[in-house]
N, C-alpha and C positions, 0 to 999 in steps of 0.2 A: 467607497466606490459609487460611481454615479448612478448605476442601475440596480444596485442590490438593496434589499429592504432589511435593515438591521433589526427593526422592531415591527413585525407584521401586525401586532395588536393595535398599534397606534396609527396604522395606515388610513389615510383618507382615500377611499376607493373611488374609481371612476375619473381620475384626472388624466389629461392628455395634452399633447402639444403639437399636433399635426398642422393646425392652422389657427387663425384668429378666432373663429367661431368656437372651436374646441377649447381654446385657452380661456375665453370669456366664460364659458360654462364651468370650467374647472375653477377659475377664480371665485365664481359664485359659490361652488361647493366648498371651497376652502373657507370663504367668509362665514358660511352657515354651518360649519362643521361642529361648532361647540367646543373646539379645542382651545388651548391656551394661545395667547398672541405669539409666543415664541414658536410654538408648533406650527401655526399657520404660516409664519414667515419662513420657517425651515422648509415646509412643503413647497411653497412658492419658489424659493431659491433653488431647490432641487429640480423643479420643472423648468424654470428659466434656464438653468445650466444645461439640461438635457436638450432643450430646444436650440440653444446657442450652438452646442457641439454638433447636433444633427444638421443644423443650417450650414455650418462650416464644412461639413463632410458631404453634403448633398451635391450630386452632379446635375440633377434636373433643375433648371432655373425656376420653374414654378414651385417645386417643393422647397427650394432654398428660400424663395420669397415668403411662402406660407410659414415656414418654420421661423423665419426672422421676425415676422409679424407676431407670432405666438410668443417669442422671446420678449418682444417689446411690451406686450400686454402684461406678462408676468412681472417684468422689471418695473413697469409703471405701478403695479399693485404694491410691490416691495418698497419702492421709493416713497409712495404715499403713506404706507403704514409703518415705516420705521419709527421707532420711538426716538423722540428728540431728547438730546442730553440736557 
């Protein structure tokens, strides 16, 4: 499920996706979390998906734009940090 926390002990707290500024702060928290690479990517994917879905559902054009920008920031982090085969 997109909004449930299956493992609260492993949670990186303080992440958000309301706008680009919040997403940048969150990516920084993910980077500096000390978690495994897979854990960091998983957290970023969850936040990216939340921002994407919220953006699609938003009625207010400003909120839609802000959520879309947050999604792009998370997606950029994911794309840059994916392990190459």
